[in-house]
Backbone as ProteinMPNN parsed JSONL, in Angstrom:
{"seq_chain_A": "XXXXXXXXXXXXXXXXXXXXXXXXXXXXXXXXXXXXXXXXXXXXXXXXXXXXXXXXXXXXXXXXXXXXXXXXXXXXXXXXXXXXXXXXXXXXXXXXXXXXXXXXXXXXXXXXXXXXXXXXXXXXXXX", "coords_chain_A": {"N_chain_A": [[1.056, -1.155, -0.037], [2.278, 1.21, 0.681], [3.609, 1.78, -1.259], [1.745, 1.937, -3.418], [0.45, 4.252, -2.808], [2.676, 6.087, -2.945], [3.127, 5.675, -5.348], [1.162, 7.212, -6.595], [1.261, 9.959, -5.738], [4.584, 10.788, -5.933], [7.764, 11.663, -4.561], [8.843, 14.501, -5.06], [10.393, 17.786, -5.041], [9.156, 18.155, -2.84], [8.147, 16.095, 0.087], [6.924, 12.557, -0.663], [3.719, 10.937, -0.927], [4.021, 7.912, -0.003], [6.374, 8.637, 1.61], [5.638, 10.051, 3.579], [3.972, 8.677, 4.951], [1.345, 8.191, 4.51], [0.077, 6.044, 3.808], [-0.994, 4.929, 6.063], [-3.074, 6.284, 6.636], [-4.845, 5.954, 4.712], [-5.342, 3.463, 5.448], [-6.779, 3.57, 7.8], [-8.735, 5.051, 6.906], [-10.038, 3.352, 5.228], [-10.951, 1.149, 6.89], [-12.382, 2.449, 8.832], [-14.119, 4.188, 7.944], [-15.282, 3.393, 5.712], [-17.862, 1.497, 3.856], [-18.899, -1.796, 4.522], [-18.852, -3.793, 2.374], [-17.757, -2.534, 0.459], [-15.116, -2.046, 1.632], [-14.16, -4.644, 1.821], [-14.033, -5.229, -0.901], [-11.931, -3.484, -1.499], [-9.711, -4.61, -0.063], [-9.346, -7.134, -1.121], [-8.754, -6.551, -3.684], [-6.538, -5.026, -3.229], [-4.931, -7.219, -2.677], [-4.543, -8.413, -5.036], [-2.927, -6.486, -6.304], [-0.227, -7.102, -6.876], [-0.685, -9.416, -8.677], [-1.702, -8.287, -10.874], [0.512, -6.6, -11.77], [2.217, -8.486, -12.446], [0.884, -9.748, -14.329], [1.344, -8.186, -16.4], [3.978, -7.039, -16.351], [5.512, -9.131, -15.584], [6.863, -9.218, -12.977], [6.563, -8.023, -9.644], [4.653, -5.749, -8.081], [6.189, -3.999, -6.412], [8.484, -4.374, -7.07], [8.782, -3.054, -9.642], [9.648, -0.062, -11.752], [9.551, 3.341, -11.271], [8.037, 4.477, -13.233], [6.607, 2.147, -14.455], [5.199, 1.495, -12.692], [3.484, 3.684, -12.531], [2.377, 3.554, -14.81], [0.685, 1.081, -14.059], [-1.095, 1.841, -12.267], [-2.693, 3.483, -14.056], [-3.824, 1.825, -15.965], [-5.167, 0.106, -14.102], [-6.914, 2.081, -13.222], [-8.554, 2.567, -15.555], [-9.502, 0.165, -16.131], [-12.245, -1.897, -16.575], [-13.793, -3.369, -14.759], [-16.043, -3.719, -12.195], [-14.941, -3.991, -9.593], [-12.211, -3.159, -9.632], [-12.62, -0.408, -10.196], [-13.759, 0.377, -7.703], [-11.911, 0.027, -5.89], [-9.594, 1.274, -7.185], [-10.948, 4.088, -6.776], [-11.4, 4.379, -4.245], [-8.692, 4.223, -3.259], [-7.373, 6.207, -4.559], [-9.071, 8.573, -3.723], [-8.78, 8.6, -0.782], [-6.022, 9.187, -0.512], [-5.322, 11.508, -1.595], [-6.815, 12.899, 0.139], [-5.545, 12.241, 2.519], [-2.931, 12.999, 1.828], [-3.311, 15.845, 1.525], [-4.32, 17.109, 3.857], [-2.103, 16.443, 5.756], [0.345, 17.31, 8.193], [2.547, 18.381, 6.738], [1.522, 19.603, 4.571], [-0.427, 21.263, 5.586], [0.861, 23.056, 7.662], [3.911, 22.878, 7.769], [4.441, 23.788, 5.17], [4.076, 26.213, 5.195], [1.146, 27.143, 4.19], [-1.824, 28.59, 4.568], [-4.835, 29.35, 6.306], [-7.537, 31.05, 4.671], [-9.288, 33.682, 6.123], [-6.842, 34.543, 7.099], [-4.863, 35.034, 10.334], [-6.318, 35.963, 13.328], [-6.403, 38.165, 15.662], [-7.781, 38.723, 18.512], [-7.164, 39.883, 20.992], [-6.145, 42.673, 21.506], [-4.103, 45.791, 21.923], [-5.687, 48.969, 22.126], [-4.731, 51.75, 20.84], [-5.438, 55.41, 21.398], [-5.702, 57.789, 19.338]], "CA_chain_A": [[-0.119, 0.029, -0.027], [3.115, 2.379, 0.579], [4.158, 1.783, -2.895], [0.847, 2.343, -4.287], [0.323, 5.701, -2.661], [3.677, 6.996, -3.565], [3.089, 5.859, -7.049], [0.274, 8.304, -6.657], [2.157, 11.246, -5.208], [5.853, 10.599, -5.848], [8.554, 12.409, -4.145], [9.694, 15.557, -5.753], [10.831, 18.636, -4.322], [8.196, 18.017, -1.509], [7.68, 14.608, 0.121], [5.863, 11.85, -1.556], [3.047, 10.042, -0.121], [4.77, 7.044, 0.998], [7.346, 8.979, 2.975], [4.803, 10.821, 4.662], [3.011, 7.279, 5.779], [-0.275, 8.044, 3.869], [-0.775, 4.169, 3.479], [-1.664, 4.033, 7.63], [-4.148, 7.124, 6.793], [-5.584, 5.036, 4.058], [-5.877, 1.901, 6.173], [-7.503, 3.987, 8.771], [-9.877, 5.294, 6.418], [-10.833, 2.231, 4.615], [-11.165, 0.247, 8.218], [-13.211, 3.048, 9.697], [-15.068, 4.954, 7.35], [-15.683, 2.693, 4.608], [-19.099, 0.252, 4.016], [-18.228, -3.446, 4.505], [-18.789, -4.056, 0.817], [-16.138, -1.76, -0.201], [-13.928, -2.482, 2.468], [-13.826, -6.057, 1.524], [-13.672, -5.329, -2.262], [-10.731, -2.958, -1.449], [-8.886, -5.475, 0.598], [-9.418, -8.326, -2.045], [-8.32, -5.951, -4.911], [-5.329, -4.604, -2.719], [-4.044, -8.203, -2.643], [-4.394, -8.967, -6.377], [-2.028, -5.703, -7.239], [0.939, -7.82, -7.319], [-0.787, -10.35, -10.025], [-1.931, -7.491, -12.09], [1.477, -5.975, -12.055], [2.716, -9.577, -12.724], [0.627, -10.372, -15.475], [1.893, -7.041, -17.195], [5.443, -6.949, -16.316], [6.432, -10.213, -15.063], [7.321, -8.65, -12.067], [5.488, -7.782, -8.564], [4.361, -4.579, -7.896], [7.205, -3.504, -5.363], [9.807, -4.38, -7.987], [8.597, -2.239, -10.822], [10.138, 0.846, -11.784], [8.331, 4.6, -10.849], [7.573, 4.52, -14.763], [6.028, 1.25, -14.908], [4.196, 1.794, -11.09], [2.371, 4.565, -12.722], [1.612, 2.825, -15.889], [-0.008, -0.035, -13.721], [-2.066, 2.666, -11.745], [-3.45, 4.034, -15.135], [-4.235, 0.353, -16.27], [-6.052, -0.339, -13.006], [-7.867, 3.257, -13.196], [-9.223, 2.386, -16.677], [-10.088, -1.058, -16.081], [-14.161, -1.991, -16.764], [-14.333, -4.505, -13.62], [-16.409, -2.709, -10.906], [-14.122, -4.144, -8.309], [-10.832, -2.372, -9.767], [-13.29, 1.006, -10.098], [-13.814, 0.41, -6.334], [-10.499, -0.253, -5.255], [-8.939, 2.936, -7.549], [-11.834, 5.283, -6.313], [-11.04, 4.622, -2.663], [-7.236, 4.643, -3.008], [-6.89, 7.865, -4.909], [-9.782, 9.782, -2.732], [-8.16, 8.82, 0.481], [-4.596, 9.111, -0.875], [-5.23, 12.55, -2.04], [-6.997, 13.582, 1.273], [-4.654, 12.22, 3.434], [-1.748, 14.177, 1.584], [-3.834, 17.37, 1.328], [-4.455, 17.266, 5.328], [-1.125, 15.859, 6.113], [1.09, 18.024, 8.809], [3.341, 18.805, 5.962], [0.73, 20.273, 3.351], [-1.153, 22.2, 6.182], [1.523, 23.732, 8.57], [5.017, 23.038, 7.55], [4.619, 23.891, 3.761], [3.367, 27.547, 5.047], [-0.076, 26.945, 4.098], [-2.561, 29.606, 5.676], [-6.319, 29.154, 6.192], [-7.968, 32.524, 4.783], [-8.446, 35.132, 5.811], [-5.373, 34.634, 7.827], [-4.75, 34.938, 11.704], [-7.127, 36.552, 13.992], [-5.588, 38.646, 17.022], [-8.778, 39.076, 18.999], [-6.817, 40.637, 22.063], [-4.811, 43.84, 21.054], [-4.459, 47.128, 22.913], [-5.929, 49.933, 21.41], [-4.171, 53.272, 20.896], [-6.324, 56.49, 21.092], [-4.623, 59.193, 18.899]], "C_chain_A": [[0.872, 1.47, 0.027], [3.435, 2.443, -0.832], [3.107, 2.562, -3.787], [0.466, 4.028, -3.894], [1.441, 6.561, -3.038], [3.681, 7.056, -4.672], [2.057, 7.024, -7.365], [0.826, 9.608, -6.515], [3.589, 11.174, -4.954], [6.691, 11.757, -5.069], [9.233, 13.27, -5.105], [10.545, 16.68, -5.029], [10.234, 18.952, -2.761], [8.113, 16.343, -1.107], [6.864, 14.009, -0.533], [4.658, 11.372, -0.471], [3.521, 8.917, 0.779], [5.665, 7.287, 1.878], [6.421, 9.486, 3.832], [3.74, 9.912, 5.344], [1.391, 7.615, 5.693], [-0.752, 6.49, 3.735], [-1.357, 4.137, 4.77], [-2.866, 5.327, 7.365], [-5.137, 6.519, 6.028], [-6.584, 3.963, 4.521], [-6.892, 2.417, 7.031], [-9.211, 4.02, 8.189], [-10.872, 4.073, 5.946], [-11.288, 1.204, 5.878], [-12.393, 0.925, 8.963], [-14.409, 3.913, 9.332], [-15.9, 4.446, 5.816], [-16.574, 1.689, 4.507], [-18.164, -0.977, 3.8], [-18.058, -3.913, 3.225], [-17.653, -3.472, 0.228], [-15.117, -1.903, 0.357], [-13.383, -4.005, 1.816], [-13.53, -6.262, 0.045], [-12.243, -4.766, -2.375], [-9.821, -3.965, -0.998], [-8.575, -6.805, -0.322], [-8.597, -7.346, -3.079], [-6.977, -5.425, -4.434], [-4.23, -5.7, -2.921], [-3.864, -8.711, -3.892], [-3.404, -7.811, -7.167], [-0.972, -6.116, -7.815], [0.625, -8.764, -8.674], [-1.21, -9.756, -10.886], [-0.812, -7.068, -12.482], [2.451, -7.025, -12.691], [2.567, -9.803, -14.231], [1.285, -9.359, -16.866], [3.265, -7.169, -17.531], [6.315, -7.956, -16.173], [6.994, -9.859, -13.727], [6.388, -8.291, -10.691], [5.474, -6.421, -8.686], [5.439, -3.362, -7.369], [8.641, -3.28, -6.221], [9.808, -3.662, -9.302], [9.451, -0.678, -10.698], [8.932, 2.055, -11.527], [7.396, 4.452, -12.332], [6.423, 3.537, -14.746], [4.834, 1.057, -13.308], [3.132, 2.67, -11.697], [1.454, 4.078, -14.115], [0.431, 1.724, -15.353], [-1.439, 0.522, -13.027], [-2.979, 2.936, -13.083], [-4.174, 2.688, -15.717], [-5.415, 0.013, -15.377], [-7.274, 0.829, -13.171], [-8.822, 2.729, -14.607], [-9.722, 1.102, -17.02], [-11.743, -1.121, -15.918], [-14.494, -2.724, -15.412], [-14.658, -3.536, -12.618], [-15.727, -2.77, -9.846], [-12.794, -3.231, -8.547], [-11.45, -0.874, -9.983], [-13.234, 1.2, -8.51], [-12.797, 0.848, -5.593], [-9.706, 1.208, -5.645], [-9.4, 4.179, -6.892], [-11.326, 5.511, -4.89], [-9.499, 4.932, -2.439], [-6.94, 6.049, -3.374], [-7.914, 8.647, -3.921], [-8.966, 9.808, -1.279], [-6.58, 9.082, 0.343], [-4.516, 10.879, -0.912], [-5.73, 13.372, -0.811], [-6.051, 13.446, 2.238], [-3.246, 13.29, 3.161], [-2.334, 15.612, 1.887], [-4.177, 17.902, 3.216], [-3.333, 16.888, 6.203], [-0.546, 17.242, 6.802], [2.085, 18.898, 7.713], [2.877, 19.968, 5.42], [0.25, 21.523, 4.559], [-0.371, 23.364, 7.292], [3.145, 23.939, 7.925], [5.594, 23.831, 6.057], [4.148, 25.696, 3.765], [2.019, 27.989, 4.403], [-0.503, 27.767, 4.967], [-4.02, 29.786, 5.504], [-6.427, 30.879, 5.714], [-9.017, 32.531, 5.772], [-7.473, 35.398, 6.312], [-5.712, 34.42, 9.349], [-5.827, 35.814, 12.087], [-6.798, 36.903, 15.429], [-6.748, 39.424, 17.587], [-8.649, 40.276, 20.543], [-5.581, 41.684, 21.837], [-5.072, 45.123, 21.913], [-4.896, 47.965, 21.654], [-5.546, 51.258, 21.711], [-4.874, 54.267, 20.514], [-5.259, 57.48, 20.492], [-5.825, 60.26, 18.862]], "O_chain_A": [[0.489, 2.556, -0.407], [3.435, 3.55, -1.372], [3.347, 3.464, -4.589], [0.24, 4.862, -4.771], [1.215, 7.704, -3.434], [4.06, 8.05, -5.291], [2.197, 7.701, -8.384], [0.72, 10.336, -7.502], [3.954, 11.466, -3.815], [6.127, 12.85, -5.012], [10.093, 12.842, -5.875], [11.494, 16.25, -4.373], [10.667, 19.677, -1.866], [8.027, 15.479, -1.98], [5.976, 14.655, -1.089], [4.818, 11.499, 0.743], [3.456, 8.929, 2.008], [5.913, 6.526, 2.814], [6.586, 9.21, 5.02], [2.854, 10.3, 6.107], [0.503, 7.382, 6.513], [-1.889, 6.043, 3.58], [-2.299, 3.349, 4.858], [-3.761, 5.185, 8.198], [-6.276, 6.469, 6.491], [-7.753, 3.651, 4.29], [-7.939, 1.772, 7.078], [-10.264, 3.508, 8.57], [-12.063, 3.901, 6.206], [-12.153, 0.392, 5.549], [-13.245, 0.276, 9.571], [-15.352, 4.267, 10.04], [-16.775, 4.985, 5.138], [-16.177, 0.702, 5.125], [-17.114, -1.111, 3.172], [-16.998, -4.49, 2.984], [-16.764, -4.029, -0.415], [-14.073, -1.912, -0.294], [-12.239, -4.235, 1.423], [-12.897, -7.25, -0.329], [-11.411, -5.299, -3.11], [-8.952, -4.166, -1.846], [-7.528, -7.427, -0.142], [-7.424, -7.719, -3.105], [-6.151, -5.364, -5.344], [-3.056, -5.469, -3.208], [-2.965, -9.548, -3.972], [-3.072, -7.987, -8.34], [-0.617, -5.772, -8.943], [1.449, -8.881, -9.58], [-1.279, -10.371, -11.95], [-0.77, -7.019, -13.711], [3.39, -6.63, -13.381], [3.429, -9.972, -15.092], [1.591, -9.758, -17.99], [3.712, -7.358, -18.662], [7.511, -7.925, -16.462], [7.926, -10.632, -13.504], [5.193, -8.357, -10.979], [6.308, -5.891, -9.42], [5.508, -2.199, -7.767], [9.522, -2.426, -6.114], [10.815, -3.69, -10.008], [9.817, -0.255, -9.602], [7.722, 1.831, -11.561], [6.17, 4.334, -12.34], [5.299, 3.972, -14.996], [3.781, 0.421, -13.262], [1.953, 2.446, -11.423], [0.251, 4.213, -14.341], [-0.571, 1.497, -16.032], [-2.538, -0.025, -13.118], [-4.12, 2.48, -13.011], [-5.389, 2.831, -15.855], [-6.504, -0.321, -15.842], [-8.452, 0.48, -13.238], [-10.009, 2.542, -14.341], [-10.316, 0.908, -18.081], [-12.347, -0.379, -15.144], [-15.652, -2.574, -15.024], [-13.873, -2.688, -12.194], [-15.734, -1.822, -9.061], [-12.373, -2.592, -7.584], [-10.565, -0.02, -9.922], [-12.653, 2.198, -8.082], [-12.766, 1.811, -4.826], [-9.307, 2.041, -4.831], [-8.674, 5.1, -6.516], [-10.921, 6.587, -4.451], [-9.105, 5.74, -1.598], [-6.385, 6.88, -2.656], [-7.328, 9.493, -3.245], [-8.589, 10.853, -0.748], [-5.986, 9.166, 1.418], [-3.649, 11.451, -0.251], [-5.197, 14.465, -0.623], [-5.677, 14.45, 2.843], [-2.713, 14.069, 3.951], [-1.662, 16.422, 2.525], [-4.21, 19.083, 3.562], [-3.531, 16.982, 7.415], [-0.813, 18.291, 6.216], [2.312, 20.083, 7.959], [3.396, 21.076, 5.558], [0.614, 22.679, 4.343], [-0.96, 24.377, 7.671], [3.536, 25.068, 7.631], [6.714, 24.299, 5.848], [3.932, 26.352, 2.746], [1.852, 29.175, 4.119], [0.078, 27.906, 6.044], [-4.402, 30.401, 4.509], [-5.709, 31.77, 6.168], [-9.556, 31.509, 6.195], [-7.007, 36.519, 6.106], [-6.687, 33.737, 9.664], [-6.324, 36.476, 11.176], [-6.895, 36.057, 16.318], [-6.855, 40.616, 17.299], [-9.466, 41.073, 21.004], [-4.377, 41.476, 21.981], [-6.136, 45.373, 22.48], [-4.575, 47.74, 20.487], [-5.96, 51.858, 22.703], [-5.117, 54.299, 19.308], [-4.225, 57.86, 21.04], [-5.596, 61.439, 18.593]]}, "name": "protein", "num_of_chains": 1, "seq": "XXXXXXXXXXXXXXXXXXXXXXXXXXXXXXXXXXXXXXXXXXXXXXXXXXXXXXXXXXXXXXXXXXXXXXXXXXXXXXXXXXXXXXXXXXXXXXXXXXXXXXXXXXXXXXXXXXXXXXXXXXXXXXX"}
C-alpha cells in the first residue's frame, strides 16, 4: 500500500505520500469510514495488485520502476471491472485526502487558512 500511494504522489521537491505515511491514513479510512462491501472489495483488490502487475510486467508491483508503477495505476484506473473501479476510487480519494490534510501540507509548507490569523486581544491606542 505504501508503494501504491507513493506512485500516486511521488517524492519531488516535496515529500511523497509514501514517505509521509499516507498508507496508514488510507488504512484507517478504509477500516473506519468505508462500508463493509467496499472495504472487502478494497482489501481483495489490494491483494491482487501484485498479480495485476505480474501479468503485465512479470514482476511484483514493489519491483517495478516508477514509470511502470504509474502505468500499472493507469491500467487499473481504466479497467472496466467494478471491483477495480471501487479499489482505484477509494485508493485515490483517501490518498489525496490524506496528503492534503497532512502536517506537511497544512503547517510546514507555509499554507495559511483564509482570511489569515485573528488577533482578538490587542491594545487599542487612542490618537
